[in-house]
Backbone as CSV, one residue per row, in Angstrom:
resi,resn,N_x,N_y,N_z,CA_x,CA_y,CA_z,C_x,C_y,C_z
1,MET,44.815,93.051,-111.767,44.033,91.959,-111.244,44.706,91.440,-109.973
2,SER,43.915,91.247,-108.913,44.481,90.805,-107.644,44.659,89.290,-107.618
3,GLU,45.518,88.859,-106.727,45.776,87.430,-106.551,44.564,86.762,-105.911
4,PRO,44.254,85.517,-106.300,43.152,84.813,-105.656,43.479,84.565,-104.180
5,THR,42.469,84.694,-103.335,42.678,84.506,-101.897,42.020,83.248,-101.363
6,GLY,41.508,82.410,-102.227,40.841,81.195,-101.765,39.344,81.409,-101.647
7,ALA,38.680,80.391,-101.230,37.224,80.447,-101.108,36.816,81.373,-99.975
8,LEU,35.699,82.033,-100.145,35.143,82.888,-99.106,34.082,82.165,-98.282
9,GLN,33.557,81.061,-98.808,32.514,80.328,-98.110,32.482,78.901,-98.638
10,LEU,32.245,77.959,-97.749,32.007,76.582,-98.142,30.523,76.316,-97.962
11,ARG,29.866,75.849,-99.013,28.454,75.527,-98.945,28.284,74.076,-99.356
12,LEU,27.761,73.262,-98.483,27.453,71.874,-98.787,26.022,71.853,-99.295
13,VAL,25.822,71.462,-100.542,24.500,71.466,-101.165,23.943,70.049,-101.094
14,VAL,22.790,69.897,-100.446,22.189,68.591,-100.210,20.789,68.573,-100.800
15,HIS,20.504,67.566,-101.601,19.156,67.391,-102.141,18.302,66.757,-101.056
16,ALA,17.192,67.409,-100.717,16.254,66.879,-99.720,14.896,66.765,-100.386
17,GLU,14.474,65.552,-100.656,13.168,65.328,-101.288,12.060,65.950,-100.447
18,ASP,12.152,65.813,-99.122,11.189,66.421,-98.201,11.900,67.551,-97.465
19,ILE,11.892,68.735,-98.070,12.637,69.860,-97.511,12.065,70.307,-96.175
20,ASP,10.754,70.168,-95.985,10.163,70.563,-94.707,10.652,69.667,-93.568
21,ALA,10.767,68.379,-93.812,11.297,67.462,-92.799,12.767,67.768,-92.516
22,ALA,13.528,68.060,-93.554,14.939,68.399,-93.367,15.074,69.693,-92.569
23,LEU,14.209,70.676,-92.837,14.238,71.929,-92.072,13.849,71.702,-90.616
24,ALA,12.853,70.852,-90.394,12.453,70.553,-89.021,13.623,69.952,-88.249
25,PHE,14.449,69.192,-88.929,15.595,68.571,-88.276,16.748,69.569,-88.105
26,PHE,17.257,70.098,-89.211,18.459,70.929,-89.149,18.206,72.311,-88.555
27,ARG,17.114,72.959,-88.947,16.822,74.301,-88.440,16.213,74.235,-87.047
28,ASP,15.154,73.443,-86.904,14.396,73.466,-85.661,15.046,72.641,-84.552
29,ALA,15.465,71.417,-84.845,16.034,70.557,-83.795,17.491,70.895,-83.504
30,LEU,18.277,71.150,-84.545,19.706,71.416,-84.327,20.037,72.903,-84.243
31,GLY,19.080,73.766,-84.560,19.266,75.195,-84.353,20.085,75.930,-85.392
32,LEU,20.210,75.398,-86.607,20.931,76.114,-87.652,19.997,77.181,-88.228
33,PRO,20.329,78.448,-88.087,19.422,79.511,-88.519,19.362,79.640,-90.041
34,ALA,18.176,79.952,-90.535,18.007,80.177,-91.978,18.605,81.527,-92.344
35,GLU,19.516,81.519,-93.309,20.113,82.752,-93.819,19.436,83.195,-95.111
36,LEU,18.834,82.245,-95.826,18.142,82.526,-97.081,17.074,81.461,-97.262
37,ASP,15.877,81.881,-97.636,14.788,80.947,-97.932,14.105,81.508,-99.168
38,LEU,14.322,80.857,-100.301,13.881,81.401,-101.579,13.065,80.370,-102.343
39,THR,11.867,80.774,-102.756,11.000,79.923,-103.563,10.743,80.632,-104.880
40,THR,10.924,79.910,-105.986,10.714,80.484,-107.317,9.983,79.480,-108.196
41,PRO,9.186,79.975,-109.146,8.551,79.054,-110.094,9.623,78.350,-110.925
42,THR,9.373,77.089,-111.283,10.349,76.355,-112.084,10.360,76.824,-113.527
43,GLY,9.233,77.386,-113.983,9.165,77.875,-115.358,9.001,76.774,-116.387
44,ASP,8.751,75.547,-115.925,8.631,74.431,-116.867,7.178,74.046,-117.140
45,GLY,6.234,74.851,-116.628,4.816,74.588,-116.861,4.214,73.579,-115.915
46,SER,4.995,73.034,-114.991,4.483,72.006,-114.076,3.699,72.602,-112.908
47,GLY,3.885,73.879,-112.670,3.259,74.501,-111.514,4.047,74.297,-110.231
48,GLU,5.111,73.512,-110.302,5.937,73.280,-109.117,6.792,74.513,-108.837
49,GLU,7.170,74.639,-107.575,8.062,75.712,-107.187,9.392,75.125,-106.722
50,ALA,10.463,75.793,-107.090,11.803,75.407,-106.654,12.093,76.145,-105.353
51,ARG,12.724,75.445,-104.411,13.010,76.079,-103.115,14.428,75.761,-102.687
52,VAL,15.091,76.780,-102.173,16.411,76.626,-101.576,16.379,77.322,-100.223
53,VAL,16.943,76.667,-99.227,17.098,77.262,-97.911,18.559,77.089,-97.525
54,VAL,19.230,78.192,-97.240,20.626,78.166,-96.802,20.616,78.347,-95.290
55,LEU,21.179,77.376,-94.593,21.242,77.417,-93.141,22.654,77.764,-92.684
56,GLY,22.747,78.661,-91.739,24.048,79.021,-91.183,24.542,77.923,-90.259
57,ALA,25.801,77.591,-90.374,26.382,76.548,-89.531,27.717,76.996,-88.955
58,GLY,27.844,78.277,-88.686,29.113,78.768,-88.132,30.207,78.726,-89.176
59,ARG,31.397,78.474,-88.743,32.554,78.419,-89.626,32.585,77.092,-90.371
60,ALA,32.882,77.124,-91.628,32.956,75.897,-92.424,34.411,75.525,-92.681
61,THR,34.674,74.229,-92.685,35.986,73.719,-93.077,35.758,72.534,-94.000
62,LEU,36.744,72.223,-94.774,36.717,71.037,-95.622,37.745,70.073,-95.044
63,GLU,37.284,68.974,-94.501,38.151,67.988,-93.848,38.347,66.818,-94.799
64,LEU,39.543,66.634,-95.265,39.878,65.541,-96.163,40.587,64.457,-95.362
65,VAL,40.092,63.231,-95.454,40.693,62.115,-94.722,40.977,60.974,-95.681
66,ASN,42.093,60.277,-95.445,42.356,59.089,-96.251,41.626,57.895,-95.633
67,THR,41.658,56.767,-96.288,40.909,55.596,-95.845,41.319,55.137,-94.443
68,PRO,42.626,55.063,-94.112,42.982,54.657,-92.753,42.454,55.626,-91.682
69,GLN,42.457,56.942,-91.969,41.943,57.914,-91.010,40.426,57.758,-90.854
70,ARG,39.725,57.549,-91.968,38.276,57.346,-91.901,37.966,56.123,-91.043
71,SER,38.717,55.051,-91.237,38.514,53.836,-90.435,38.825,54.080,-88.964
72,LEU,39.880,54.840,-88.685,40.234,55.157,-87.302,39.110,55.952,-86.637
73,ILE,38.614,56.970,-87.311,37.509,57.769,-86.765,36.301,56.874,-86.509
74,ASP,35.960,56.034,-87.469,34.815,55.133,-87.302,35.002,54.202,-86.098
75,ARG,36.190,53.643,-85.956,36.429,52.736,-84.826,36.280,53.462,-83.497
76,LEU,36.797,54.710,-83.425,36.730,55.469,-82.183,35.317,55.953,-81.878
77,GLU,34.594,56.413,-82.897,33.255,56.954,-82.679,32.182,55.886,-82.627
78,VAL,32.301,54.861,-83.465,31.211,53.916,-83.663,31.581,52.491,-83.258
79,GLY,32.864,52.150,-83.347,33.284,50.788,-83.039,33.381,49.889,-84.252
80,ARG,33.086,50.437,-85.428,33.132,49.665,-86.676,33.128,50.652,-87.837
81,ASP,33.448,50.188,-89.037,33.354,51.048,-90.212,31.889,51.398,-90.460
82,ALA,31.601,52.686,-90.596,30.215,53.124,-90.779,30.092,54.314,-91.719
83,SER,31.191,54.972,-92.047,31.139,56.209,-92.830,30.798,55.981,-94.282
84,ARG,30.241,57.020,-94.858,30.053,57.085,-96.301,31.113,58.025,-96.849
85,GLU,31.011,58.327,-98.135,31.990,59.231,-98.739,31.887,60.639,-98.156
86,ILE,30.679,61.042,-97.764,30.477,62.365,-97.176,29.772,62.197,-95.843
87,ARG,30.312,62.859,-94.834,29.707,62.901,-93.502,29.786,64.346,-93.050
88,VAL,28.712,64.872,-92.487,28.682,66.245,-92.011,28.966,66.245,-90.525
89,ALA,29.940,67.032,-90.104,30.261,67.166,-88.684,29.891,68.573,-88.240
90,LEU,29.092,68.652,-87.182,28.659,69.936,-86.640,29.156,70.060,-85.209
91,GLN,29.902,71.126,-84.926,30.324,71.377,-83.553,29.157,71.992,-82.796
92,VAL,28.886,71.464,-81.621,27.789,71.930,-80.787,28.325,72.215,-79.383
93,ASP,27.563,72.966,-78.591,27.976,73.268,-77.214,27.837,72.065,-76.294
94,ASP,26.822,71.230,-76.544,26.525,70.098,-75.666,26.129,68.913,-76.552
95,ALA,27.048,67.985,-76.743,26.807,66.862,-77.654,25.656,65.982,-77.180
96,ALA,25.544,65.753,-75.889,24.467,64.898,-75.387,23.107,65.538,-75.625
97,ALA,22.972,66.825,-75.334,21.691,67.517,-75.527,21.345,67.619,-77.009
98,ALA,22.330,67.949,-77.841,22.083,68.062,-79.281,21.700,66.701,-79.866
99,THR,22.330,65.646,-79.378,21.994,64.296,-79.843,20.563,63.945,-79.451
100,ALA,20.181,64.267,-78.231,18.812,63.987,-77.779,17.793,64.735,-78.640
101,ARG,18.064,66.021,-78.945,17.155,66.791,-79.805,17.083,66.177,-81.198
102,ALA,18.216,65.762,-81.722,18.244,65.167,-83.060,17.470,63.852,-83.093
103,LEU,17.627,63.032,-82.065,16.902,61.766,-82.005,15.400,62.010,-81.886
104,ASP,15.020,63.002,-81.082,13.603,63.357,-80.957,13.027,63.836,-82.287
105,ALA,13.884,64.423,-83.124,13.444,64.945,-84.417,13.522,63.900,-85.530
106,GLY,13.855,62.663,-85.183,13.814,61.597,-86.171,15.139,61.027,-86.629
107,ALA,16.254,61.522,-86.104,17.550,60.939,-86.465,17.638,59.528,-85.898
108,GLU,18.472,58.710,-86.524,18.760,57.376,-86.011,20.170,57.386,-85.443
109,GLU,20.303,56.821,-84.245,21.605,56.798,-83.600,22.473,55.690,-84.188
110,VAL,23.662,56.064,-84.640,24.660,55.093,-85.060,25.559,54.780,-83.866
111,ALA,25.913,55.841,-83.107,26.693,55.676,-81.882,26.409,56.860,-80.968
112,PRO,26.306,56.621,-79.654,26.045,57.702,-78.709,27.275,58.593,-78.556
113,PRO,27.141,59.717,-77.863,28.316,60.561,-77.627,29.446,59.742,-77.006
114,THR,30.591,59.797,-77.651,31.753,58.998,-77.278,32.969,59.907,-77.197
115,ARG,33.717,59.803,-76.120,34.917,60.624,-75.952,36.019,60.114,-76.884
116,THR,36.665,61.038,-77.589,37.749,60.685,-78.502,39.089,61.096,-77.890
117,PRO,40.173,60.504,-78.363,41.484,60.870,-77.823,41.933,62.270,-78.221
118,TRP,41.273,62.885,-79.192,41.691,64.214,-79.627,40.869,65.326,-78.982
119,GLY,40.202,65.032,-77.878,39.555,66.077,-77.095,38.173,66.480,-77.555
120,SER,37.379,65.519,-77.964,36.001,65.848,-78.318,35.077,64.721,-77.893
121,LEU,33.810,65.080,-77.757,32.756,64.130,-77.457,31.908,64.068,-78.715
122,ASN,31.933,62.912,-79.412,31.325,62.785,-80.738,30.179,61.783,-80.729
123,ALA,29.056,62.181,-81.332,27.924,61.275,-81.541,27.755,61.095,-83.043
124,ARG,27.409,59.887,-83.465,27.194,59.617,-84.894,25.722,59.320,-85.109
125,LEU,25.132,59.973,-86.113,23.709,59.857,-86.394,23.460,59.704,-87.874
126,GLU,22.334,59.098,-88.211,21.802,59.117,-89.571,20.699,60.157,-89.571
127,GLY,20.860,61.195,-90.375,19.884,62.265,-90.432,19.059,62.204,-91.697
128,PRO,18.221,63.211,-91.904,17.398,63.232,-93.114,18.235,63.497,-94.355
129,ALA,17.625,63.273,-95.489,18.246,63.534,-96.790,19.487,62.673,-97.012
130,GLY,19.564,61.519,-96.332,20.672,60.603,-96.542,22.002,61.071,-95.985
131,LEU,21.978,62.015,-95.040,23.226,62.522,-94.478,23.586,61.818,-93.185
132,GLN,24.836,61.396,-93.110,25.358,60.893,-91.859,26.015,62.069,-91.153
133,LEU,25.765,62.192,-89.854,26.235,63.342,-89.087,27.097,62.915,-87.918
134,THR,28.082,63.744,-87.618,28.767,63.684,-86.340,28.453,64.988,-85.628
135,LEU,27.900,64.897,-84.426,27.730,66.064,-83.570,28.865,66.003,-82.568
136,PHE,29.683,67.062,-82.514,30.841,66.997,-81.618,30.927,68.221,-80.728
137,GLU,31.384,67.964,-79.510,31.615,68.981,-78.492,33.083,68.931,-78.120
138,GLN,33.738,70.064,-78.095,35.139,70.109,-77.669,35.197,69.965,-76.158
139,VAL,35.969,68.999,-75.695,36.173,68.761,-74.262,37.667,68.613,-74.021
140,GLU,38.035,68.513,-72.761,39.449,68.328,-72.439,39.880,66.912,-72.783
141,PRO,41.060,66.760,-73.419,41.557,65.407,-73.705,41.817,64.665,-72.397
142,GLU,41.608,63.350,-72.437,41.866,62.536,-71.234,43.323,62.212,-71.115
């Protein structure tokens, strides 16, 4: 038996009551490509169908922050405490353009793209399915 090598993939599973609206936002506005789109009968006699859509988001990482770090990030990005227990951060090529597309698709702006001391331009948004998002672009530190 071989030694465990760690996880091969990180998948954040999000319940979206309106999956079509969530797809319009994440797939269509933010450009995350569908890797799997599967619909199956629930088998419970309701006639409803169960659906899962897995969207590709590049490389995944699990970022663990303590309370002081979460507060620091919030102060730098938003100017006040705003985070929930889970926030999704997506690296994009152009934070301003991605933020504009997200806002056009129904996101609510928490804070506009803001330069951070660690070399990124970060925007904070409220997205569908109760997810708070940071869209970030790597830039040169000031």
